[in-house]
PDB file of N, CA, C, O and CB in Angstrom:
ATOM      1  N   UNK A   1       1.329  34.421 -31.732  1.00  0.00           N
ATOM      2  CA  UNK A   1       1.917  33.328 -31.155  1.00  0.00           C
ATOM      3  C   UNK A   1       1.076  32.496 -30.672  1.00  0.00           C
ATOM      4  O   UNK A   1       0.289  32.699 -29.748  1.00  0.00           O
ATOM      5  CB  UNK A   1       2.734  33.606 -30.269  1.00  0.00           C
ATOM      6  N   UNK A   2       1.273  31.227 -31.489  1.00  0.00           N
ATOM      7  CA  UNK A   2       0.320  30.044 -31.399  1.00  0.00           C
ATOM      8  C   UNK A   2       1.152  28.915 -30.360  1.00  0.00           C
ATOM      9  O   UNK A   2       2.361  28.692 -30.291  1.00  0.00           O
ATOM     10  CB  UNK A   2      -0.015  29.361 -33.110  1.00  0.00           C
ATOM     11  N   UNK A   3       0.259  28.439 -29.760  1.00  0.00           N
ATOM     12  CA  UNK A   3       0.668  27.510 -28.697  1.00  0.00           C
ATOM     13  C   UNK A   3       0.171  26.162 -29.304  1.00  0.00           C
ATOM     14  O   UNK A   3      -0.969  26.013 -29.745  1.00  0.00           O
ATOM     15  CB  UNK A   3       0.007  27.874 -27.175  1.00  0.00           C
ATOM     16  N   UNK A   4       0.927  25.401 -29.289  1.00  0.00           N
ATOM     17  CA  UNK A   4       0.820  23.756 -30.053  1.00  0.00           C
ATOM     18  C   UNK A   4       0.063  23.334 -28.794  1.00  0.00           C
ATOM     19  O   UNK A   4       0.470  23.686 -27.687  1.00  0.00           O
ATOM     20  CB  UNK A   4       2.563  22.633 -30.468  1.00  0.00           C
ATOM     21  N   UNK A   5      -1.210  22.466 -28.970  1.00  0.00           N
ATOM     22  CA  UNK A   5      -2.375  21.820 -28.458  1.00  0.00           C
ATOM     23  C   UNK A   5      -1.554  20.074 -28.625  1.00  0.00           C
ATOM     24  O   UNK A   5      -1.075  19.519 -29.615  1.00  0.00           O
ATOM     25  CB  UNK A   5      -4.066  22.266 -29.571  1.00  0.00           C
ATOM     26  N   UNK A   6      -1.688  19.605 -27.140  1.00  0.00           N
ATOM     27  CA  UNK A   6      -1.345  18.200 -27.100  1.00  0.00           C
ATOM     28  C   UNK A   6      -2.239  17.236 -26.988  1.00  0.00           C
ATOM     29  O   UNK A   6      -3.216  17.428 -26.264  1.00  0.00           O
ATOM     30  CB  UNK A   6      -0.598  17.966 -26.212  1.00  0.00           C
ATOM     31  N   UNK A   7      -2.100  16.153 -27.604  1.00  0.00           N
ATOM     32  CA  UNK A   7      -3.420  15.149 -27.704  1.00  0.00           C
ATOM     33  C   UNK A   7      -3.263  14.568 -26.226  1.00  0.00           C
ATOM     34  O   UNK A   7      -2.374  14.009 -25.583  1.00  0.00           O
ATOM     35  CB  UNK A   7      -3.356  13.765 -29.099  1.00  0.00           C
ATOM     36  N   UNK A   8      -4.372  14.917 -26.047  1.00  0.00           N
ATOM     37  CA  UNK A   8      -4.628  14.020 -24.365  1.00  0.00           C
ATOM     38  C   UNK A   8      -5.120  12.295 -24.581  1.00  0.00           C
ATOM     39  O   UNK A   8      -5.901  11.747 -25.359  1.00  0.00           O
ATOM     40  CB  UNK A   8      -6.312  14.958 -23.292  1.00  0.00           C
ATOM     41  N   UNK A   9      -4.403  11.894 -23.686  1.00  0.00           N
ATOM     42  CA  UNK A   9      -4.289  10.459 -23.411  1.00  0.00           C
ATOM     43  C   UNK A   9      -5.142  10.018 -22.103  1.00  0.00           C
ATOM     44  O   UNK A   9      -4.573  10.264 -21.040  1.00  0.00           O
ATOM     45  CB  UNK A   9      -2.740  10.106 -23.220  1.00  0.00           C
ATOM     46  N   UNK A  10      -6.523   9.356 -22.006  1.00  0.00           N
ATOM     47  CA  UNK A  10      -7.189   8.876 -20.989  1.00  0.00           C
ATOM     48  C   UNK A  10      -6.347   7.664 -20.154  1.00  0.00           C
ATOM     49  O   UNK A  10      -5.662   6.741 -20.594  1.00  0.00           O
ATOM     50  CB  UNK A  10      -8.507   8.436 -21.568  1.00  0.00           C
ATOM     51  N   UNK A  11      -6.557   7.906 -19.290  1.00  0.00           N
ATOM     52  CA  UNK A  11      -5.774   6.380 -18.344  1.00  0.00           C
ATOM     53  C   UNK A  11      -6.089   6.396 -16.947  1.00  0.00           C
ATOM     54  O   UNK A  11      -6.397   7.342 -16.222  1.00  0.00           O
ATOM     55  CB  UNK A  11      -3.909   6.316 -18.289  1.00  0.00           C
ATOM     56  N   UNK A  12      -5.935   4.996 -16.664  1.00  0.00           N
ATOM     57  CA  UNK A  12      -6.403   4.595 -15.207  1.00  0.00           C
ATOM     58  C   UNK A  12      -5.442   4.889 -14.333  1.00  0.00           C
ATOM     59  O   UNK A  12      -4.454   5.306 -14.937  1.00  0.00           O
ATOM     60  CB  UNK A  12      -6.735   3.154 -14.997  1.00  0.00           C
ATOM     61  N   UNK A  13      -5.227   4.843 -12.689  1.00  0.00           N
ATOM     62  CA  UNK A  13      -3.780   4.634 -11.836  1.00  0.00           C
ATOM     63  C   UNK A  13      -4.214   4.509 -10.689  1.00  0.00           C
ATOM     64  O   UNK A  13      -4.922   5.442 -10.310  1.00  0.00           O
ATOM     65  CB  UNK A  13      -2.646   5.767 -11.814  1.00  0.00           C
ATOM     66  N   UNK A  14      -4.061   3.749 -10.039  1.00  0.00           N
ATOM     67  CA  UNK A  14      -4.457   3.051  -8.906  1.00  0.00           C
ATOM     68  C   UNK A  14      -3.275   3.785  -7.516  1.00  0.00           C
ATOM     69  O   UNK A  14      -2.045   3.743  -7.472  1.00  0.00           O
ATOM     70  CB  UNK A  14      -4.273   1.156  -9.324  1.00  0.00           C
ATOM     71  N   UNK A  15      -4.269   4.407  -6.529  1.00  0.00           N
ATOM     72  CA  UNK A  15      -3.534   5.174  -5.990  1.00  0.00           C
ATOM     73  C   UNK A  15      -4.366   4.926  -4.304  1.00  0.00           C
ATOM     74  O   UNK A  15      -5.564   4.873  -4.024  1.00  0.00           O
ATOM     75  CB  UNK A  15      -3.499   6.728  -6.862  1.00  0.00           C
ATOM     76  N   UNK A  16      -3.149   4.819  -3.440  1.00  0.00           N
ATOM     77  CA  UNK A  16      -4.406   4.534  -1.737  1.00  0.00           C
ATOM     78  C   UNK A  16      -5.117   5.946  -1.761  1.00  0.00           C
ATOM     79  O   UNK A  16      -5.050   7.051  -2.299  1.00  0.00           O
ATOM     80  CB  UNK A  16      -3.337   4.332   0.395  1.00  0.00           C
ATOM     81  N   UNK A  17      -5.773   5.283  -0.927  1.00  0.00           N
ATOM     82  CA  UNK A  17      -7.092   6.487  -0.462  1.00  0.00           C
ATOM     83  C   UNK A  17      -6.766   7.300   0.581  1.00  0.00           C
ATOM     84  O   UNK A  17      -7.625   7.999   1.119  1.00  0.00           O
ATOM     85  CB  UNK A  17      -8.529   5.841   0.093  1.00  0.00           C
ATOM     86  N   UNK A  18      -5.141   7.292   1.083  1.00  0.00           N
ATOM     87  CA  UNK A  18      -5.047   8.611   1.887  1.00  0.00           C
ATOM     88  C   UNK A  18      -4.969   9.619   0.910  1.00  0.00           C
ATOM     89  O   UNK A  18      -5.650  10.634   0.761  1.00  0.00           O
ATOM     90  CB  UNK A  18      -3.812   8.724   2.877  1.00  0.00           C
ATOM     91  N   UNK A  19      -3.345   8.845  -0.188  1.00  0.00           N
ATOM     92  CA  UNK A  19      -2.795   9.831  -1.459  1.00  0.00           C
ATOM     93  C   UNK A  19      -3.864  10.519  -2.249  1.00  0.00           C
ATOM     94  O   UNK A  19      -3.961  11.739  -2.377  1.00  0.00           O
ATOM     95  CB  UNK A  19      -1.958   8.974  -2.589  1.00  0.00           C
ATOM     96  N   UNK A  20      -4.914   9.324  -2.935  1.00  0.00           N
ATOM     97  CA  UNK A  20      -5.552  10.302  -3.328  1.00  0.00           C
ATOM     98  C   UNK A  20      -6.486  11.419  -2.957  1.00  0.00           C
ATOM     99  O   UNK A  20      -6.692  12.380  -3.699  1.00  0.00           O
ATOM    100  CB  UNK A  20      -5.876   9.902  -3.871  1.00  0.00           C
ATOM    101  N   UNK A  21      -7.234  11.198  -1.377  1.00  0.00           N
ATOM    102  CA  UNK A  21      -7.700  12.044  -0.561  1.00  0.00           C
ATOM    103  C   UNK A  21      -6.844  13.673  -0.745  1.00  0.00           C
ATOM    104  O   UNK A  21      -7.242  14.721  -1.255  1.00  0.00           O
ATOM    105  CB  UNK A  21      -7.562  11.288   0.866  1.00  0.00           C
ATOM    106  N   UNK A  22      -5.498  13.304  -0.068  1.00  0.00           N
ATOM    107  CA  UNK A  22      -4.590  14.290  -0.190  1.00  0.00           C
ATOM    108  C   UNK A  22      -4.976  15.225  -1.422  1.00  0.00           C
ATOM    109  O   UNK A  22      -5.696  16.222  -1.485  1.00  0.00           O
ATOM    110  CB  UNK A  22      -3.224  13.666  -0.310  1.00  0.00           C
ATOM    111  N   UNK A  23      -4.414  14.705  -2.145  1.00  0.00           N
ATOM    112  CA  UNK A  23      -3.832  15.261  -3.717  1.00  0.00           C
ATOM    113  C   UNK A  23      -5.316  16.105  -3.779  1.00  0.00           C
ATOM    114  O   UNK A  23      -5.368  17.335  -3.809  1.00  0.00           O
ATOM    115  CB  UNK A  23      -3.454  13.739  -5.343  1.00  0.00           C
ATOM    116  N   UNK A  24      -6.621  15.131  -3.795  1.00  0.00           N
ATOM    117  CA  UNK A  24      -8.088  15.489  -4.030  1.00  0.00           C
ATOM    118  C   UNK A  24      -8.167  17.327  -3.499  1.00  0.00           C
ATOM    119  O   UNK A  24      -8.293  18.366  -4.148  1.00  0.00           O
ATOM    120  CB  UNK A  24      -9.241  14.235  -2.896  1.00  0.00           C
ATOM    121  N   UNK A  25      -8.067  17.125  -2.483  1.00  0.00           N
ATOM    122  CA  UNK A  25      -8.578  18.515  -1.420  1.00  0.00           C
ATOM    123  C   UNK A  25      -7.443  19.134  -1.776  1.00  0.00           C
ATOM    124  O   UNK A  25      -7.728  20.081  -2.508  1.00  0.00           O
ATOM    125  CB  UNK A  25      -8.811  18.373   0.480  1.00  0.00           C
ATOM    126  N   UNK A  26      -6.160  19.029  -1.578  1.00  0.00           N
ATOM    127  CA  UNK A  26      -4.976  20.372  -1.914  1.00  0.00           C
ATOM    128  C   UNK A  26      -5.382  20.957  -3.588  1.00  0.00           C
ATOM    129  O   UNK A  26      -5.205  22.086  -4.046  1.00  0.00           O
ATOM    130  CB  UNK A  26      -2.888  19.583  -1.920  1.00  0.00           C
ATOM    131  N   UNK A  27      -6.017  19.654  -4.306  1.00  0.00           N
ATOM    132  CA  UNK A  27      -6.461  20.845  -5.872  1.00  0.00           C
ATOM    133  C   UNK A  27      -7.463  21.392  -5.716  1.00  0.00           C
ATOM    134  O   UNK A  27      -7.625  22.376  -6.438  1.00  0.00           O
ATOM    135  CB  UNK A  27      -6.778  20.271  -7.401  1.00  0.00           C
ATOM    136  N   UNK A  28      -8.566  21.049  -4.758  1.00  0.00           N
ATOM    137  CA  UNK A  28      -9.559  21.785  -4.567  1.00  0.00           C
ATOM    138  C   UNK A  28      -9.206  23.518  -3.875  1.00  0.00           C
ATOM    139  O   UNK A  28      -9.461  24.625  -4.348  1.00  0.00           O
ATOM    140  CB  UNK A  28     -10.419  20.825  -3.678  1.00  0.00           C
ATOM    141  N   UNK A  29      -8.582  23.142  -2.695  1.00  0.00           N
ATOM    142  CA  UNK A  29      -7.875  24.730  -2.192  1.00  0.00           C
ATOM    143  C   UNK A  29      -7.590  25.249  -3.112  1.00  0.00           C
ATOM    144  O   UNK A  29      -7.883  26.442  -3.185  1.00  0.00           O
ATOM    145  CB  UNK A  29      -6.625  24.889  -1.359  1.00  0.00           C
ATOM    146  N   UNK A  30      -6.893  24.609  -4.234  1.00  0.00           N
ATOM    147  CA  UNK A  30      -6.138  25.534  -5.507  1.00  0.00           C
ATOM    148  C   UNK A  30      -6.659  25.854  -6.278  1.00  0.00           C
ATOM    149  O   UNK A  30      -6.136  26.653  -7.055  1.00  0.00           O
ATOM    150  CB  UNK A  30      -5.250  25.161  -6.234  1.00  0.00           C
ATOM    151  N   UNK A  31      -8.228  25.312  -6.514  1.00  0.00           N
ATOM    152  CA  UNK A  31      -8.691  25.466  -7.658  1.00  0.00           C
ATOM    153  C   UNK A  31      -8.216  25.064  -9.096  1.00  0.00           C
ATOM    154  O   UNK A  31      -8.211  25.663 -10.171  1.00  0.00           O
ATOM    155  CB  UNK A  31      -8.815  26.476  -7.597  1.00  0.00           C
ATOM    156  N   UNK A  32      -7.729  23.539  -8.605  1.00  0.00           N
ATOM    157  CA  UNK A  32      -7.199  22.501  -9.839  1.00  0.00           C
ATOM    158  C   UNK A  32      -7.632  21.674  -9.945  1.00  0.00           C
ATOM    159  O   UNK A  32      -8.204  21.273  -8.932  1.00  0.00           O
ATOM    160  CB  UNK A  32      -6.132  22.014  -9.965  1.00  0.00           C
ATOM    161  N   UNK A  33      -7.694  20.981 -10.917  1.00  0.00           N
ATOM    162  CA  UNK A  33      -8.421  19.655 -11.200  1.00  0.00           C
ATOM    163  C   UNK A  33      -7.270  18.432 -10.520  1.00  0.00           C
ATOM    164  O   UNK A  33      -6.077  18.614 -10.278  1.00  0.00           O
ATOM    165  CB  UNK A  33      -8.730  19.464 -13.137  1.00  0.00           C
ATOM    166  N   UNK A  34      -7.797  17.612 -10.390  1.00  0.00           N
ATOM    167  CA  UNK A  34      -6.879  16.375  -9.849  1.00  0.00           C
ATOM    168  C   UNK A  34      -5.783  16.117 -11.361  1.00  0.00           C
ATOM    169  O   UNK A  34      -4.622  15.719 -11.270  1.00  0.00           O
ATOM    170  CB  UNK A  34      -8.121  14.656  -9.376  1.00  0.00           C
ATOM    171  N   UNK A  35      -6.257  16.343 -12.256  1.00  0.00           N
ATOM    172  CA  UNK A  35      -5.424  16.070 -13.166  1.00  0.00           C
ATOM    173  C   UNK A  35      -4.464  17.003 -13.625  1.00  0.00           C
ATOM    174  O   UNK A  35      -3.398  16.578 -14.071  1.00  0.00           O
ATOM    175  CB  UNK A  35      -6.038  15.697 -14.041  1.00  0.00           C
ATOM    176  N   UNK A  36      -4.735  18.411 -13.568  1.00  0.00           N
ATOM    177  CA  UNK A  36      -3.919  19.440 -13.396  1.00  0.00           C
ATOM    178  C   UNK A  36      -2.693  19.015 -12.434  1.00  0.00           C
ATOM    179  O   UNK A  36      -1.496  19.184 -12.667  1.00  0.00           O
ATOM    180  CB  UNK A  36      -4.737  20.588 -12.882  1.00  0.00           C
ATOM    181  N   UNK A  37      -3.341  18.362 -11.177  1.00  0.00           N
ATOM    182  CA  UNK A  37      -1.784  17.758 -10.180  1.00  0.00           C
ATOM    183  C   UNK A  37      -0.974  16.823 -10.377  1.00  0.00           C
ATOM    184  O   UNK A  37       0.229  16.635 -10.200  1.00  0.00           O
ATOM    185  CB  UNK A  37      -1.950  17.270  -8.943  1.00  0.00           C
ATOM    186  N   UNK A  38      -2.246  15.998 -10.965  1.00  0.00           N
ATOM    187  CA  UNK A  38      -0.975  14.761 -11.048  1.00  0.00           C
ATOM    188  C   UNK A  38       0.131  14.856 -12.608  1.00  0.00           C
ATOM    189  O   UNK A  38       1.190  14.298 -12.895  1.00  0.00           O
ATOM    190  CB  UNK A  38      -1.980  12.906 -11.118  1.00  0.00           C
ATOM    191  N   UNK A  39      -0.731  15.818 -13.324  1.00  0.00           N
ATOM    192  CA  UNK A  39       0.208  16.058 -14.658  1.00  0.00           C
ATOM    193  C   UNK A  39       1.358  17.094 -14.237  1.00  0.00           C
ATOM    194  O   UNK A  39       2.421  17.177 -14.853  1.00  0.00           O
ATOM    195  CB  UNK A  39      -0.744  16.758 -16.049  1.00  0.00           C
ATOM    196  N   UNK A  40       1.088  17.733 -13.324  1.00  0.00           N
ATOM    197  CA  UNK A  40       2.279  18.780 -12.551  1.00  0.00           C
ATOM    198  C   UNK A  40       3.531  17.645 -11.901  1.00  0.00           C
ATOM    199  O   UNK A  40       4.733  17.409 -12.022  1.00  0.00           O
ATOM    200  CB  UNK A  40       1.371  19.876 -10.912  1.00  0.00           C
ATOM    201  N   UNK A  41       2.559  17.257 -11.297  1.00  0.00           N
ATOM    202  CA  UNK A  41       3.966  16.090 -10.625  1.00  0.00           C
ATOM    203  C   UNK A  41       4.897  15.328 -11.090  1.00  0.00           C
ATOM    204  O   UNK A  41       6.014  15.172 -10.595  1.00  0.00           O
ATOM    205  CB  UNK A  41       3.645  15.091 -10.000  1.00  0.00           C
ATOM    206  N   UNK A  42       4.280  14.613 -12.481  1.00  0.00           N
ATOM    207  CA  UNK A  42       4.840  13.757 -13.730  1.00  0.00           C
ATOM    208  C   UNK A  42       5.791  14.490 -13.968  1.00  0.00           C
ATOM    209  O   UNK A  42       6.958  14.101 -13.946  1.00  0.00           O
ATOM    210  CB  UNK A  42       3.992  13.488 -15.024  1.00  0.00           C
ATOM    211  N   UNK A  43       5.209  16.361 -14.390  1.00  0.00           N
ATOM    212  CA  UNK A  43       6.450  16.715 -15.472  1.00  0.00           C
ATOM    213  C   UNK A  43       7.346  16.972 -14.245  1.00  0.00           C
ATOM    214  O   UNK A  43       8.454  16.438 -14.211  1.00  0.00           O
ATOM    215  CB  UNK A  43       6.256  18.230 -16.752  1.00  0.00           C
ATOM    216  N   UNK A  44       7.011  17.605 -13.434  1.00  0.00           N
ATOM    217  CA  UNK A  44       8.082  17.759 -12.006  1.00  0.00           C
ATOM    218  C   UNK A  44       9.547  16.446 -11.880  1.00  0.00           C
ATOM    219  O   UNK A  44      10.760  16.612 -12.008  1.00  0.00           O
ATOM    220  CB  UNK A  44       6.793  17.416 -10.312  1.00  0.00           C
ATOM    221  N   UNK A  45       8.590  14.973 -11.529  1.00  0.00           N
ATOM    222  CA  UNK A  45       9.341  13.834 -11.827  1.00  0.00           C
ATOM    223  C   UNK A  45      10.271  13.619 -13.008  1.00  0.00           C
ATOM    224  O   UNK A  45      11.454  13.294 -12.917  1.00  0.00           O
ATOM    225  CB  UNK A  45       8.518  12.947 -11.880  1.00  0.00           C
ATOM    226  N   UNK A  46       9.703  13.804 -13.949  1.00  0.00           N
ATOM    227  CA  UNK A  46      10.464  13.554 -15.597  1.00  0.00           C
ATOM    228  C   UNK A  46      11.724  14.589 -15.379  1.00  0.00           C
ATOM    229  O   UNK A  46      12.828  14.053 -15.288  1.00  0.00           O
ATOM    230  CB  UNK A  46       9.253  14.158 -17.293  1.00  0.00           C
ATOM    231  N   UNK A  47      11.658  16.159 -15.277  1.00  0.00           N
ATOM    232  CA  UNK A  47      12.678  16.838 -14.991  1.00  0.00           C
ATOM    233  C   UNK A  47      13.556  16.176 -14.255  1.00  0.00           C
ATOM    234  O   UNK A  47      14.426  15.500 -14.805  1.00  0.00           O
ATOM    235  CB  UNK A  47      12.382  17.872 -14.486  1.00  0.00           C
ATOM    236  N   UNK A  48      13.476  16.257 -13.092  1.00  0.00           N
ATOM    237  CA  UNK A  48      14.519  15.317 -11.694  1.00  0.00           C
ATOM    238  C   UNK A  48      15.205  14.142 -12.322  1.00  0.00           C
ATOM    239  O   UNK A  48      16.427  14.013 -12.251  1.00  0.00           O
ATOM    240  CB  UNK A  48      13.440  14.478 -10.221  1.00  0.00           C
ATOM    241  N   UNK A  49      14.443  13.300 -12.926  1.00  0.00           N
ATOM    242  CA  UNK A  49      14.917  12.270 -14.076  1.00  0.00           C
ATOM    243  C   UNK A  49      16.072  11.891 -14.907  1.00  0.00           C
ATOM    244  O   UNK A  49      16.835  10.952 -15.135  1.00  0.00           O
ATOM    245  CB  UNK A  49      14.319  12.435 -14.870  1.00  0.00           C
ATOM    246  N   UNK A  50      15.641  13.871 -15.450  1.00  0.00           N
ATOM    247  CA  UNK A  50      16.328  14.049 -16.760  1.00  0.00           C
ATOM    248  C   UNK A  50      17.869  14.541 -16.241  1.00  0.00           C
ATOM    249  O   UNK A  50      18.990  14.309 -16.693  1.00  0.00           O
ATOM    250  CB  UNK A  50      15.455  15.269 -17.821  1.00  0.00           C
ATOM    251  N   UNK A  51      17.289  15.500 -14.828  1.00  0.00           N
ATOM    252  CA  UNK A  51      18.778  15.782 -14.598  1.00  0.00           C
ATOM    253  C   UNK A  51      19.792  14.923 -14.155  1.00  0.00           C
ATOM    254  O   UNK A  51      20.997  14.957 -14.405  1.00  0.00           O
ATOM    255  CB  UNK A  51      18.887  16.657 -13.795  1.00  0.00           C
ATOM    256  N   UNK A  52      18.825  13.769 -13.123  1.00  0.00           N
ATOM    257  CA  UNK A  52      19.949  12.810 -12.829  1.00  0.00           C
ATOM    258  C   UNK A  52      20.755  12.213 -13.588  1.00  0.00           C
ATOM    259  O   UNK A  52      21.953  12.170 -13.307  1.00  0.00           O
ATOM    260  CB  UNK A  52      19.625  11.953 -12.312  1.00  0.00           C
ATOM    261  N   UNK A  53      20.315  11.714 -14.552  1.00  0.00           N
ATOM    262  CA  UNK A  53      20.496  10.855 -15.782  1.00  0.00           C
ATOM    263  C   UNK A  53      21.739  11.811 -16.703  1.00  0.00           C
ATOM    264  O   UNK A  53      22.641  11.381 -17.421  1.00  0.00           O
ATOM    265  CB  UNK A  53      18.781  10.645 -16.705  1.00  0.00           C
ATOM    266  N   UNK A  54      21.475  12.858 -16.451  1.00  0.00           N
ATOM    267  CA  UNK A  54      22.392  14.153 -17.235  1.00  0.00           C
ATOM    268  C   UNK A  54      23.825  13.776 -16.303  1.00  0.00           C
ATOM    269  O   UNK A  54      24.968  13.655 -16.745  1.00  0.00           O
ATOM    270  CB  UNK A  54      21.607  16.245 -16.902  1.00  0.00           C
ATOM    271  N   UNK A  55      23.401  13.648 -14.999  1.00  0.00           N
ATOM    272  CA  UNK A  55      24.853  14.015 -13.903  1.00  0.00           C
ATOM    273  C   UNK A  55      25.289  12.439 -13.633  1.00  0.00           C
ATOM    274  O   UNK A  55      26.310  12.174 -12.999  1.00  0.00           O
ATOM    275  CB  UNK A  55      24.378  15.025 -12.000  1.00  0.00           C
ATOM    276  N   UNK A  56      24.243  11.220 -14.282  1.00  0.00           N
ATOM    277  CA  UNK A  56      25.034  10.323 -14.383  1.00  0.00           C
ATOM    278  C   UNK A  56      25.780   9.924 -15.684  1.00  0.00           C
ATOM    279  O   UNK A  56      26.258   8.792 -15.744  1.00  0.00           O
ATOM    280  CB  UNK A  56      24.423   9.473 -13.943  1.00  0.00           C
ATOM    281  N   UNK A  57      25.910  10.763 -16.711  1.00  0.00           N
ATOM    282  CA  UNK A  57      26.465  10.169 -18.090  1.00  0.00           C
ATOM    283  C   UNK A  57      27.272  11.233 -18.059  1.00  0.00           C
ATOM    284  O   UNK A  57      27.972  11.182 -19.070  1.00  0.00           O
ATOM    285  CB  UNK A  57      25.499   9.916 -19.515  1.00  0.00           C
ATOM    286  N   UNK A  58      27.608  12.439 -17.230  1.00  0.00           N
ATOM    287  CA  UNK A  58      28.809  13.048 -17.109  1.00  0.00           C
ATOM    288  C   UNK A  58      30.055  12.433 -16.104  1.00  0.00           C
ATOM    289  O   UNK A  58      31.163  12.968 -16.053  1.00  0.00           O
ATOM    290  CB  UNK A  58      28.419  14.342 -16.710  1.00  0.00           C
ATOM    291  N   UNK A  59      29.838  11.724 -15.644  1.00  0.00           N
ATOM    292  CA  UNK A  59      30.972  10.626 -14.465  1.00  0.00           C
ATOM    293  C   UNK A  59      31.829   9.920 -15.340  1.00  0.00           C
ATOM    294  O   UNK A  59      32.666   9.139 -14.887  1.00  0.00           O
ATOM    295  CB  UNK A  59      30.108   9.218 -13.404  1.00  0.00           C
TER     296      UNK A  59
END
């Protein structure tokens, strides 16, 4: 069973210091990188957006 490897894209984002600190601390507590936390958050946000879009098309 092979897992497809996606190409990583390096990017920069601007966060408030408070949000960055909270996310970084939580990542450290969980043994994750900030990249992993941001990636998980974006995936969840996209999942929600796709579900909302699906509900709108049903109307």
